[in-house]
N, CA, C and O atoms as a Tripos MOL2 file, in Angstrom:
@<TRIPOS>MOLECULE
protein
  288   287    72     0     0
PROTEIN
NO_CHARGES

@<TRIPOS>ATOM
      1 N          24.4570   12.6270    2.3110 N.3       1 MET1
      2 CA         24.0160   11.3610    2.8650 C.3       1 MET1
      3 C          25.1210   10.3390    2.6590 C.2       1 MET1
      4 O          25.7110   10.2710    1.5810 O.2       1 MET1
      5 N          25.3990    9.5580    3.6630 N.am      2 VAL2
      6 CA         26.4240    8.5190    3.5960 C.3       2 VAL2
      7 C          25.7190    7.1740    3.4630 C.2       2 VAL2
      8 O          25.1360    6.6700    4.4230 O.2       2 VAL2
      9 N          25.7790    6.6020    2.2680 N.am      3 TYR3
     10 CA         25.0720    5.3520    2.0050 C.3       3 TYR3
     11 C          25.7200    4.1580    2.6910 C.2       3 TYR3
     12 O          25.0320    3.1880    3.0070 O.2       3 TYR3
     13 N          27.0260    4.2040    2.9270 N.am      4 SER4
     14 CA         27.7090    3.0490    3.4930 C.3       4 SER4
     15 C          27.2620    2.7410    4.9200 C.2       4 SER4
     16 O          27.4560    1.6190    5.3870 O.2       4 SER4
     17 N          26.6700    3.7070    5.6240 N.am      5 LYS5
     18 CA         26.2260    3.4750    6.9910 C.3       5 LYS5
     19 C          24.7830    2.9850    7.0540 C.2       5 LYS5
     20 O          24.2910    2.6270    8.1240 O.2       5 LYS5
     21 N          24.1110    2.9710    5.9160 N.am      6 MET6
     22 CA         22.7330    2.5140    5.8810 C.3       6 MET6
     23 C          22.7040    0.9980    5.7280 C.2       6 MET6
     24 O          23.5220    0.4390    4.9980 O.2       6 MET6
     25 N          21.7680    0.3190    6.4080 N.am      7 PRO7
     26 CA         21.6620   -1.1240    6.2200 C.3       7 PRO7
     27 C          21.2470   -1.4510    4.7840 C.2       7 PRO7
     28 O          20.5570   -0.6700    4.1280 O.2       7 PRO7
     29 N          21.6770   -2.6120    4.3150 N.am      8 MET8
     30 CA         21.3690   -3.0100    2.9520 C.3       8 MET8
     31 C          19.9990   -3.6790    2.9040 C.2       8 MET8
     32 O          19.7130   -4.5810    3.6910 O.2       8 MET8
     33 N          19.1660   -3.2370    1.9860 N.am      9 HIS9
     34 CA         17.8440   -3.8160    1.7780 C.3       9 HIS9
     35 C          17.6840   -4.1140    0.2920 C.2       9 HIS9
     36 O          18.2560   -3.4210   -0.5490 O.2       9 HIS9
     37 N          16.9220   -5.1250   -0.0250 N.am     10 ALA10
     38 CA         16.6130   -5.4390   -1.4110 C.3      10 ALA10
     39 C          15.1030   -5.3750   -1.5900 C.2      10 ALA10
     40 O          14.3520   -5.9580   -0.8090 O.2      10 ALA10
     41 N          14.6710   -4.6730   -2.6090 N.am     11 TYR11
     42 CA         13.2460   -4.5280   -2.8950 C.3      11 TYR11
     43 C          13.0060   -4.8930   -4.3530 C.2      11 TYR11
     44 O          13.8750   -4.6960   -5.2020 O.2      11 TYR11
     45 N          11.8460   -5.4160   -4.6320 N.am     12 THR12
     46 CA         11.4550   -5.7550   -5.9900 C.3      12 THR12
     47 C          10.5540   -4.6580   -6.5270 C.2      12 THR12
     48 O           9.6100   -4.2370   -5.8600 O.2      12 THR12
     49 N          10.8450   -4.2030   -7.7220 N.am     13 ALA13
     50 CA         10.0390   -3.1670   -8.3590 C.3      13 ALA13
     51 C           9.2460   -3.7640   -9.5080 C.2      13 ALA13
     52 O           9.7290   -4.6410  -10.2240 O.2      13 ALA13
     53 N           8.0360   -3.2830   -9.6730 N.am     14 VAL14
     54 CA          7.2050   -3.6300  -10.8230 C.3      14 VAL14
     55 C           7.4140   -2.5170  -11.8450 C.2      14 VAL14
     56 O           7.2590   -1.3380  -11.5260 O.2      14 VAL14
     57 N           7.7660   -2.8930  -13.0720 N.am     15 ILE15
     58 CA          8.0870   -1.9080  -14.1030 C.3      15 ILE15
     59 C           7.2130   -2.1480  -15.3210 C.2      15 ILE15
     60 O           7.0660   -3.2760  -15.7910 O.2      15 ILE15
     61 N           6.6420   -1.0720  -15.8180 N.am     16 GLU16
     62 CA          5.7940   -1.1210  -17.0170 C.3      16 GLU16
     63 C           6.1420    0.0610  -17.9040 C.2      16 GLU16
     64 O           6.6680    1.0700  -17.4340 O.2      16 GLU16
     65 N           5.8480   -0.0690  -19.1830 N.am     17 ARG17
     66 CA          6.0080    1.0680  -20.0930 C.3      17 ARG17
     67 C           4.6370    1.7090  -20.2760 C.2      17 ARG17
     68 O           3.6620    1.0390  -20.6190 O.2      17 ARG17
     69 N           4.5800    3.0060  -20.0450 N.am     18 ASP18
     70 CA          3.3350    3.7470  -20.2260 C.3      18 ASP18
     71 C           3.1000    3.9380  -21.7190 C.2      18 ASP18
     72 O           3.8880    4.6110  -22.3830 O.2      18 ASP18
     73 N           2.0310    3.3590  -22.2550 N.am     19 PRO19
     74 CA          1.8060    3.4600  -23.6970 C.3      19 PRO19
     75 C           1.5320    4.8930  -24.1630 C.2      19 PRO19
     76 O           1.7930    5.2210  -25.3200 O.2      19 PRO19
     77 N           1.0200    5.7320  -23.2980 N.am     20 ALA20
     78 CA          0.7020    7.1100  -23.6750 C.3      20 ALA20
     79 C           1.9570    7.9760  -23.7910 C.2      20 ALA20
     80 O           2.0540    8.8220  -24.6800 O.2      20 ALA20
     81 N           2.9170    7.7600  -22.8870 N.am     21 THR21
     82 CA          4.1100    8.6130  -22.8670 C.3      21 THR21
     83 C           5.3650    7.9040  -23.3480 C.2      21 THR21
     84 O           6.3360    8.5520  -23.7380 O.2      21 THR21
     85 N           5.3500    6.5660  -23.3210 N.am     22 GLY22
     86 CA          6.5300    5.7930  -23.6840 C.3      22 GLY22
     87 C           7.5430    5.6840  -22.5550 C.2      22 GLY22
     88 O           8.5780    5.0370  -22.7140 O.2      22 GLY22
     89 N           7.2570    6.3090  -21.4120 N.am     23 LEU23
     90 CA          8.1680    6.2580  -20.2690 C.3      23 LEU23
     91 C           8.0600    4.9300  -19.5360 C.2      23 LEU23
     92 O           7.0030    4.2980  -19.5310 O.2      23 LEU23
     93 N           9.1570    4.5120  -18.9190 N.am     24 LEU24
     94 CA          9.1280    3.3680  -18.0220 C.3      24 LEU24
     95 C           8.6690    3.8800  -16.6630 C.2      24 LEU24
     96 O           9.1700    4.8890  -16.1670 O.2      24 LEU24
     97 N           7.7200    3.1800  -16.0690 N.am     25 VAL25
     98 CA          7.1620    3.5610  -14.7790 C.3      25 VAL25
     99 C           7.3620    2.3920  -13.8390 C.2      25 VAL25
    100 O           7.0600    1.2500  -14.1850 O.2      25 VAL25
    101 N           7.8760    2.6750  -12.6400 N.am     26 GLY26
    102 CA          8.1320    1.6080  -11.6850 C.3      26 GLY26
    103 C           7.6550    1.9690  -10.2930 C.2      26 GLY26
    104 O           7.6180    3.1380   -9.9090 O.2      26 GLY26
    105 N           7.2880    0.9330   -9.5450 N.am     27 TYR27
    106 CA          6.9030    1.1250   -8.1480 C.3      27 TYR27
    107 C           7.2880   -0.1170   -7.3580 C.2      27 TYR27
    108 O           7.4380   -1.2050   -7.9130 O.2      27 TYR27
    109 N           7.4450    0.0700   -6.0350 N.am     28 VAL28
    110 CA          7.7680   -1.0320   -5.1390 C.3      28 VAL28
    111 C           6.4940   -1.3770   -4.3760 C.2      28 VAL28
    112 O           6.0460   -0.5880   -3.5440 O.2      28 VAL28
    113 N           5.9000   -2.5460   -4.6440 N.am     29 PRO29
    114 CA          4.6530   -2.9260   -3.9770 C.3      29 PRO29
    115 C           4.8150   -2.9350   -2.4480 C.2      29 PRO29
    116 O           5.8090   -3.4360   -1.9210 O.2      29 PRO29
    117 N           3.8410   -2.3820   -1.7660 N.am     30 GLY30
    118 CA          3.8490   -2.3790   -0.3140 C.3      30 GLY30
    119 C           4.7200   -1.3060    0.3080 C.2      30 GLY30
    120 O           4.8450   -1.2530    1.5320 O.2      30 GLY30
    121 N           5.3280   -0.4450   -0.5040 N.am     31 PHE31
    122 CA          6.1940    0.6150    0.0050 C.3      31 PHE31
    123 C           5.6060    1.9470   -0.4630 C.2      31 PHE31
    124 O           5.9590    2.4400   -1.5340 O.2      31 PHE31
    125 N           4.7060    2.5300    0.3410 N.am     32 PRO32
    126 CA          4.0300    3.7690   -0.0620 C.3      32 PRO32
    127 C           5.0240    4.8690   -0.4480 C.2      32 PRO32
    128 O           5.9660    5.1640    0.2880 O.2      32 PRO32
    129 N           4.7950    5.4570   -1.5980 N.am     33 GLY33
    130 CA          5.6420    6.5430   -2.0710 C.3      33 GLY33
    131 C           6.8110    6.1070   -2.9180 C.2      33 GLY33
    132 O           7.4920    6.9530   -3.4980 O.2      33 GLY33
    133 N           7.0700    4.8120   -3.0100 N.am     34 ALA34
    134 CA          8.2190    4.3190   -3.7800 C.3      34 ALA34
    135 C           7.8030    4.0690   -5.2200 C.2      34 ALA34
    136 O           7.5280    2.9380   -5.6210 O.2      34 ALA34
    137 N           7.7640    5.1520   -5.9870 N.am     35 HIS35
    138 CA          7.4350    5.0510   -7.4080 C.3      35 HIS35
    139 C           8.1740    6.1540   -8.1590 C.2      35 HIS35
    140 O           8.4760    7.2090   -7.6000 O.2      35 HIS35
    141 N           8.4580    5.8950   -9.4280 N.am     36 SER36
    142 CA          9.1600    6.8720  -10.2400 C.3      36 SER36
    143 C           9.0080    6.5040  -11.7080 C.2      36 SER36
    144 O           8.3150    5.5490  -12.0570 O.2      36 SER36
    145 N           9.6660    7.2760  -12.5540 N.am     37 GLN37
    146 CA          9.6280    7.0060  -13.9910 C.3      37 GLN37
    147 C          10.9530    7.4110  -14.6060 C.2      37 GLN37
    148 O          11.7530    8.1090  -13.9840 O.2      37 GLN37
    149 N          11.1770    6.9680  -15.8330 N.am     38 GLY38
    150 CA         12.4030    7.3230  -16.5390 C.3      38 GLY38
    151 C          12.3180    6.9510  -17.9980 C.2      38 GLY38
    152 O          11.5050    6.1170  -18.3960 O.2      38 GLY38
    153 N          13.1660    7.5790  -18.7940 N.am     39 ASP39
    154 CA         13.2130    7.2830  -20.2310 C.3      39 ASP39
    155 C          13.8730    5.9350  -20.5100 C.2      39 ASP39
    156 O          13.5120    5.2450  -21.4630 O.2      39 ASP39
    157 N          14.8400    5.5660  -19.6750 N.am     40 THR40
    158 CA         15.5700    4.3160  -19.8490 C.3      40 THR40
    159 C          15.5140    3.5110  -18.5560 C.2      40 THR40
    160 O          15.1440    4.0340  -17.5050 O.2      40 THR40
    161 N          15.8840    2.2330  -18.6400 N.am     41 MET41
    162 CA         15.9140    1.3850  -17.4520 C.3      41 MET41
    163 C          16.9450    1.9010  -16.4500 C.2      41 MET41
    164 O          16.7090    1.8640  -15.2420 O.2      41 MET41
    165 N          18.0790    2.3790  -16.9440 N.am     42 ASP42
    166 CA         19.1040    2.9270  -16.0490 C.3      42 ASP42
    167 C          18.5820    4.1570  -15.3100 C.2      42 ASP42
    168 O          18.8020    4.2980  -14.1070 O.2      42 ASP42
    169 N          17.8950    5.0400  -16.0190 N.am     43 GLU43
    170 CA         17.3500    6.2440  -15.3890 C.3      43 GLU43
    171 C          16.2770    5.8800  -14.3640 C.2      43 GLU43
    172 O          16.2560    6.4290  -13.2630 O.2      43 GLU43
    173 N          15.3920    4.9620  -14.7250 N.am     44 LEU44
    174 CA         14.3500    4.5370  -13.7940 C.3      44 LEU44
    175 C          14.9560    3.8940  -12.5560 C.2      44 LEU44
    176 O          14.5230    4.1740  -11.4390 O.2      44 LEU44
    177 N          15.9490    3.0390  -12.7390 N.am     45 SER45
    178 CA         16.6060    2.3790  -11.6180 C.3      45 SER45
    179 C          17.2370    3.4060  -10.6840 C.2      45 SER45
    180 O          17.0860    3.3110   -9.4660 O.2      45 SER45
    181 N          17.9400    4.3810  -11.2440 N.am     46 ALA46
    182 CA         18.5710    5.4260  -10.4310 C.3      46 ALA46
    183 C          17.5090    6.2420   -9.6900 C.2      46 ALA46
    184 O          17.6840    6.5760   -8.5180 O.2      46 ALA46
    185 N          16.4150    6.5590  -10.3700 N.am     47 ASN47
    186 CA         15.3380    7.3270   -9.7390 C.3      47 ASN47
    187 C          14.7010    6.5490   -8.5950 C.2      47 ASN47
    188 O          14.4510    7.1090   -7.5270 O.2      47 ASN47
    189 N          14.4370    5.2620   -8.8120 N.am     48 LEU48
    190 CA         13.8390    4.4440   -7.7530 C.3      48 LEU48
    191 C          14.7860    4.3100   -6.5620 C.2      48 LEU48
    192 O          14.3480    4.3720   -5.4140 O.2      48 LEU48
    193 N          16.0660    4.1280   -6.8250 N.am     49 ARG49
    194 CA         17.0460    4.0370   -5.7310 C.3      49 ARG49
    195 C          17.0580    5.3270   -4.9020 C.2      49 ARG49
    196 O          17.1330    5.2840   -3.6740 O.2      49 ARG49
    197 N          16.9840    6.4570   -5.5780 N.am     50 GLU50
    198 CA         16.9840    7.7370   -4.8750 C.3      50 GLU50
    199 C          15.7310    7.8900   -4.0160 C.2      50 GLU50
    200 O          15.8080    8.3140   -2.8630 O.2      50 GLU50
    201 N          14.5800    7.5420   -4.5820 N.am     51 VAL51
    202 CA         13.3230    7.6390   -3.8350 C.3      51 VAL51
    203 C          13.3480    6.7150   -2.6150 C.2      51 VAL51
    204 O          12.9580    7.1200   -1.5190 O.2      51 VAL51
    205 N          13.8060    5.4780   -2.8060 N.am     52 ILE52
    206 CA         13.8550    4.5230   -1.6950 C.3      52 ILE52
    207 C          14.8210    5.0120   -0.6190 C.2      52 ILE52
    208 O          14.5240    4.9010    0.5710 O.2      52 ILE52
    209 N          15.9710    5.5510   -1.0190 N.am     53 ALA53
    210 CA         16.9340    6.0720   -0.0420 C.3      53 ALA53
    211 C          16.3060    7.2030    0.7760 C.2      53 ALA53
    212 O          16.4930    7.2690    1.9910 O.2      53 ALA53
    213 N          15.5650    8.0890    0.1140 N.am     54 MET54
    214 CA         14.9080    9.1840    0.8310 C.3      54 MET54
    215 C          13.8450    8.6530    1.7880 C.2      54 MET54
    216 O          13.7220    9.1430    2.9100 O.2      54 MET54
    217 N          13.0800    7.6580    1.3530 N.am     55 LEU55
    218 CA         12.0440    7.0870    2.2150 C.3      55 LEU55
    219 C          12.6660    6.3630    3.4060 C.2      55 LEU55
    220 O          12.1530    6.4560    4.5210 O.2      55 LEU55
    221 N          13.7570    5.6460    3.1830 N.am     56 LEU56
    222 CA         14.4270    4.9550    4.2890 C.3      56 LEU56
    223 C          14.9990    5.9590    5.2880 C.2      56 LEU56
    224 O          14.9730    5.7200    6.4950 O.2      56 LEU56
    225 N          15.5080    7.0710    4.7910 N.am     57 GLU57
    226 CA         16.0110    8.1120    5.6810 C.3      57 GLU57
    227 C          14.8640    8.7080    6.4920 C.2      57 GLU57
    228 O          15.0330    9.0190    7.6710 O.2      57 GLU57
    229 N          13.7080    8.8660    5.8710 N.am     58 ALA58
    230 CA         12.5480    9.4280    6.5570 C.3      58 ALA58
    231 C          12.0560    8.5200    7.6800 C.2      58 ALA58
    232 O          11.4700    8.9970    8.6510 O.2      58 ALA58
    233 N          12.2910    7.2150    7.5520 N.am     59 VAL59
    234 CA         11.8660    6.2640    8.5830 C.3      59 VAL59
    235 C          12.4780    6.6390    9.9340 C.2      59 VAL59
    236 O          11.8270    6.5110   10.9710 O.2      59 VAL59
    237 N          13.7170    7.0980    9.9190 N.am     60 SER60
    238 CA         14.3800    7.4150   11.1830 C.3      60 SER60
    239 C          13.8710    8.7220   11.8010 C.2      60 SER60
    240 O          14.1220    8.9800   12.9780 O.2      60 SER60
    241 N          13.1640    9.5410   11.0310 N.am     61 TYR61
    242 CA         12.6830   10.8290   11.5270 C.3      61 TYR61
    243 C          11.1780   10.8700   11.7640 C.2      61 TYR61
    244 O          10.6740   11.8180   12.3670 O.2      61 TYR61
    245 N          10.4670    9.8740   11.3050 N.am     62 THR62
    246 CA          9.0060    9.9030   11.3710 C.3      62 THR62
    247 C           8.4630    8.5920   11.9230 C.2      62 THR62
    248 O           9.2170    7.7320   12.3790 O.2      62 THR62
    249 N           7.1510    8.4560   11.8750 N.am     63 HIS63
    250 CA          6.4860    7.2360   12.3310 C.3      63 HIS63
    251 C           6.3890    6.1770   11.2350 C.2      63 HIS63
    252 O           5.7790    5.1290   11.4470 O.2      63 HIS63
    253 N           6.9860    6.4350   10.0600 N.am     64 LEU64
    254 CA          6.9190    5.4700    8.9630 C.3      64 LEU64
    255 C           7.6140    4.1710    9.3550 C.2      64 LEU64
    256 O           8.5550    4.1720   10.1480 O.2      64 LEU64
    257 N           7.1440    3.0800    8.7950 N.am     65 THR65
    258 CA          7.7870    1.7890    9.0040 C.3      65 THR65
    259 C           8.1470    1.1850    7.6600 C.2      65 THR65
    260 O           7.5380    1.5050    6.6390 O.2      65 THR65
    261 N           9.1310    0.3170    7.6670 N.am     66 LEU66
    262 CA          9.5290   -0.3630    6.4420 C.3      66 LEU66
    263 C           8.4640   -1.4020    6.0770 C.2      66 LEU66
    264 O           7.7970   -1.9570    6.9500 O.2      66 LEU66
    265 N           8.3160   -1.6530    4.7780 N.am     67 PRO67
    266 CA          7.3700   -2.7050    4.3970 C.3      67 PRO67
    267 C           7.8410   -4.0610    4.9060 C.2      67 PRO67
    268 O           9.0410   -4.3210    4.9890 O.2      67 PRO67
    269 N           6.9000   -4.9100    5.2420 N.am     68 THR68
    270 CA          7.2670   -6.2430    5.7050 C.3      68 THR68
    271 C           7.4710   -7.1660    4.5250 C.2      68 THR68
    272 O           6.9140   -6.9470    3.4490 O.2      68 THR68
    273 N           8.2670   -8.1970    4.7280 N.am     69 LYS69
    274 CA          8.5030   -9.1750    3.6720 C.3      69 LYS69
    275 C           7.2220   -9.9500    3.4390 C.2      69 LYS69
    276 O           6.5100  -10.3080    4.3770 O.2      69 LYS69
    277 N           6.9480  -10.2000    2.1860 N.am     70 ARG70
    278 CA          5.7820  -11.0190    1.8830 C.3      70 ARG70
    279 C           6.0640  -11.8240    0.6370 C.2      70 ARG70
    280 O           6.8280  -11.4110   -0.2360 O.2      70 ARG70
    281 N           5.4470  -12.9540    0.5730 N.am     71 ILE71
    282 CA          5.6040  -13.8290   -0.5880 C.3      71 ILE71
    283 C           4.4410  -13.5620   -1.5210 C.2      71 ILE71
    284 O           3.2780  -13.5870   -1.1180 O.2      71 ILE71
    285 N           4.7800  -13.3050   -2.7780 N.am     72 VAL72
    286 CA          3.7430  -13.0020   -3.7720 C.3      72 VAL72
    287 C           3.6660  -14.1340   -4.7630 C.2      72 VAL72
    288 O           2.8570  -14.0890   -5.6900 O.2      72 VAL72
@<TRIPOS>BOND
     1     1     2 1
     2     2     3 1
     3     3     4 2
     4     3     5 am
     5     5     6 1
     6     6     7 1
     7     7     8 2
     8     7     9 am
     9     9    10 1
    10    10    11 1
    11    11    12 2
    12    11    13 am
    13    13    14 1
    14    14    15 1
    15    15    16 2
    16    15    17 am
    17    17    18 1
    18    18    19 1
    19    19    20 2
    20    19    21 am
    21    21    22 1
    22    22    23 1
    23    23    24 2
    24    23    25 am
    25    25    26 1
    26    26    27 1
    27    27    28 2
    28    27    29 am
    29    29    30 1
    30    30    31 1
    31    31    32 2
    32    31    33 am
    33    33    34 1
    34    34    35 1
    35    35    36 2
    36    35    37 am
    37    37    38 1
    38    38    39 1
    39    39    40 2
    40    39    41 am
    41    41    42 1
    42    42    43 1
    43    43    44 2
    44    43    45 am
    45    45    46 1
    46    46    47 1
    47    47    48 2
    48    47    49 am
    49    49    50 1
    50    50    51 1
    51    51    52 2
    52    51    53 am
    53    53    54 1
    54    54    55 1
    55    55    56 2
    56    55    57 am
    57    57    58 1
    58    58    59 1
    59    59    60 2
    60    59    61 am
    61    61    62 1
    62    62    63 1
    63    63    64 2
    64    63    65 am
    65    65    66 1
    66    66    67 1
    67    67    68 2
    68    67    69 am
    69    69    70 1
    70    70    71 1
    71    71    72 2
    72    71    73 am
    73    73    74 1
    74    74    75 1
    75    75    76 2
    76    75    77 am
    77    77    78 1
    78    78    79 1
    79    79    80 2
    80    79    81 am
    81    81    82 1
    82    82    83 1
    83    83    84 2
    84    83    85 am
    85    85    86 1
    86    86    87 1
    87    87    88 2
    88    87    89 am
    89    89    90 1
    90    90    91 1
    91    91    92 2
    92    91    93 am
    93    93    94 1
    94    94    95 1
    95    95    96 2
    96    95    97 am
    97    97    98 1
    98    98    99 1
    99    99   100 2
   100    99   101 am
   101   101   102 1
   102   102   103 1
   103   103   104 2
   104   103   105 am
   105   105   106 1
   106   106   107 1
   107   107   108 2
   108   107   109 am
   109   109   110 1
   110   110   111 1
   111   111   112 2
   112   111   113 am
   113   113   114 1
   114   114   115 1
   115   115   116 2
   116   115   117 am
   117   117   118 1
   118   118   119 1
   119   119   120 2
   120   119   121 am
   121   121   122 1
   122   122   123 1
   123   123   124 2
   124   123   125 am
   125   125   126 1
   126   126   127 1
   127   127   128 2
   128   127   129 am
   129   129   130 1
   130   130   131 1
   131   131   132 2
   132   131   133 am
   133   133   134 1
   134   134   135 1
   135   135   136 2
   136   135   137 am
   137   137   138 1
   138   138   139 1
   139   139   140 2
   140   139   141 am
   141   141   142 1
   142   142   143 1
   143   143   144 2
   144   143   145 am
   145   145   146 1
   146   146   147 1
   147   147   148 2
   148   147   149 am
   149   149   150 1
   150   150   151 1
   151   151   152 2
   152   151   153 am
   153   153   154 1
   154   154   155 1
   155   155   156 2
   156   155   157 am
   157   157   158 1
   158   158   159 1
   159   159   160 2
   160   159   161 am
   161   161   162 1
   162   162   163 1
   163   163   164 2
   164   163   165 am
   165   165   166 1
   166   166   167 1
   167   167   168 2
   168   167   169 am
   169   169   170 1
   170   170   171 1
   171   171   172 2
   172   171   173 am
   173   173   174 1
   174   174   175 1
   175   175   176 2
   176   175   177 am
   177   177   178 1
   178   178   179 1
   179   179   180 2
   180   179   181 am
   181   181   182 1
   182   182   183 1
   183   183   184 2
   184   183   185 am
   185   185   186 1
   186   186   187 1
   187   187   188 2
   188   187   189 am
   189   189   190 1
   190   190   191 1
   191   191   192 2
   192   191   193 am
   193   193   194 1
   194   194   195 1
   195   195   196 2
   196   195   197 am
   197   197   198 1
   198   198   199 1
   199   199   200 2
   200   199   201 am
   201   201   202 1
   202   202   203 1
   203   203   204 2
   204   203   205 am
   205   205   206 1
   206   206   207 1
   207   207   208 2
   208   207   209 am
   209   209   210 1
   210   210   211 1
   211   211   212 2
   212   211   213 am
   213   213   214 1
   214   214   215 1
   215   215   216 2
   216   215   217 am
   217   217   218 1
   218   218   219 1
   219   219   220 2
   220   219   221 am
   221   221   222 1
   222   222   223 1
   223   223   224 2
   224   223   225 am
   225   225   226 1
   226   226   227 1
   227   227   228 2
   228   227   229 am
   229   229   230 1
   230   230   231 1
   231   231   232 2
   232   231   233 am
   233   233   234 1
   234   234   235 1
   235   235   236 2
   236   235   237 am
   237   237   238 1
   238   238   239 1
   239   239   240 2
   240   239   241 am
   241   241   242 1
   242   242   243 1
   243   243   244 2
   244   243   245 am
   245   245   246 1
   246   246   247 1
   247   247   248 2
   248   247   249 am
   249   249   250 1
   250   250   251 1
   251   251   252 2
   252   251   253 am
   253   253   254 1
   254   254   255 1
   255   255   256 2
   256   255   257 am
   257   257   258 1
   258   258   259 1
   259   259   260 2
   260   259   261 am
   261   261   262 1
   262   262   263 1
   263   263   264 2
   264   263   265 am
   265   265   266 1
   266   266   267 1
   267   267   268 2
   268   267   269 am
   269   269   270 1
   270   270   271 1
   271   271   272 2
   272   271   273 am
   273   273   274 1
   274   274   275 1
   275   275   276 2
   276   275   277 am
   277   277   278 1
   278   278   279 1
   279   279   280 2
   280   279   281 am
   281   281   282 1
   282   282   283 1
   283   283   284 2
   284   283   285 am
   285   285   286 1
   286   286   287 1
   287   287   288 2
@<TRIPOS>SUBSTRUCTURE
     1 MET1         2 RESIDUE 1 A MET
     2 VAL2         6 RESIDUE 1 A VAL
     3 TYR3        10 RESIDUE 1 A TYR
     4 SER4        14 RESIDUE 1 A SER
     5 LYS5        18 RESIDUE 1 A LYS
     6 MET6        22 RESIDUE 1 A MET
     7 PRO7        26 RESIDUE 1 A PRO
     8 MET8        30 RESIDUE 1 A MET
     9 HIS9        34 RESIDUE 1 A HIS
    10 ALA10       38 RESIDUE 1 A ALA
    11 TYR11       42 RESIDUE 1 A TYR
    12 THR12       46 RESIDUE 1 A THR
    13 ALA13       50 RESIDUE 1 A ALA
    14 VAL14       54 RESIDUE 1 A VAL
    15 ILE15       58 RESIDUE 1 A ILE
    16 GLU16       62 RESIDUE 1 A GLU
    17 ARG17       66 RESIDUE 1 A ARG
    18 ASP18       70 RESIDUE 1 A ASP
    19 PRO19       74 RESIDUE 1 A PRO
    20 ALA20       78 RESIDUE 1 A ALA
    21 THR21       82 RESIDUE 1 A THR
    22 GLY22       86 RESIDUE 1 A GLY
    23 LEU23       90 RESIDUE 1 A LEU
    24 LEU24       94 RESIDUE 1 A LEU
    25 VAL25       98 RESIDUE 1 A VAL
    26 GLY26      102 RESIDUE 1 A GLY
    27 TYR27      106 RESIDUE 1 A TYR
    28 VAL28      110 RESIDUE 1 A VAL
    29 PRO29      114 RESIDUE 1 A PRO
    30 GLY30      118 RESIDUE 1 A GLY
    31 PHE31      122 RESIDUE 1 A PHE
    32 PRO32      126 RESIDUE 1 A PRO
    33 GLY33      130 RESIDUE 1 A GLY
    34 ALA34      134 RESIDUE 1 A ALA
    35 HIS35      138 RESIDUE 1 A HIS
    36 SER36      142 RESIDUE 1 A SER
    37 GLN37      146 RESIDUE 1 A GLN
    38 GLY38      150 RESIDUE 1 A GLY
    39 ASP39      154 RESIDUE 1 A ASP
    40 THR40      158 RESIDUE 1 A THR
    41 MET41      162 RESIDUE 1 A MET
    42 ASP42      166 RESIDUE 1 A ASP
    43 GLU43      170 RESIDUE 1 A GLU
    44 LEU44      174 RESIDUE 1 A LEU
    45 SER45      178 RESIDUE 1 A SER
    46 ALA46      182 RESIDUE 1 A ALA
    47 ASN47      186 RESIDUE 1 A ASN
    48 LEU48      190 RESIDUE 1 A LEU
    49 ARG49      194 RESIDUE 1 A ARG
    50 GLU50      198 RESIDUE 1 A GLU
    51 VAL51      202 RESIDUE 1 A VAL
    52 ILE52      206 RESIDUE 1 A ILE
    53 ALA53      210 RESIDUE 1 A ALA
    54 MET54      214 RESIDUE 1 A MET
    55 LEU55      218 RESIDUE 1 A LEU
    56 LEU56      222 RESIDUE 1 A LEU
    57 GLU57      226 RESIDUE 1 A GLU
    58 ALA58      230 RESIDUE 1 A ALA
    59 VAL59      234 RESIDUE 1 A VAL
    60 SER60      238 RESIDUE 1 A SER
    61 TYR61      242 RESIDUE 1 A TYR
    62 THR62      246 RESIDUE 1 A THR
    63 HIS63      250 RESIDUE 1 A HIS
    64 LEU64      254 RESIDUE 1 A LEU
    65 THR65      258 RESIDUE 1 A THR
    66 LEU66      262 RESIDUE 1 A LEU
    67 PRO67      266 RESIDUE 1 A PRO
    68 THR68      270 RESIDUE 1 A THR
    69 LYS69      274 RESIDUE 1 A LYS
    70 ARG70      278 RESIDUE 1 A ARG
    71 ILE71      282 RESIDUE 1 A ILE
    72 VAL72      286 RESIDUE 1 A VAL
């Protein structure tokens, strides 16, 4: 995958620590499927970036649409 040809998007992730496992868990509100976990913030960030990149790639092959901007 060539990331430089993809348009740049910025998404906000909600991150919490799971008290049962101690893992950091993150998701992007309004973006179905954009969730992941990691032992560290760096790992979680990398995992979320990978998931979002895969979902954005899927948009071009399926009927999926990008989440719309919203003020929270």
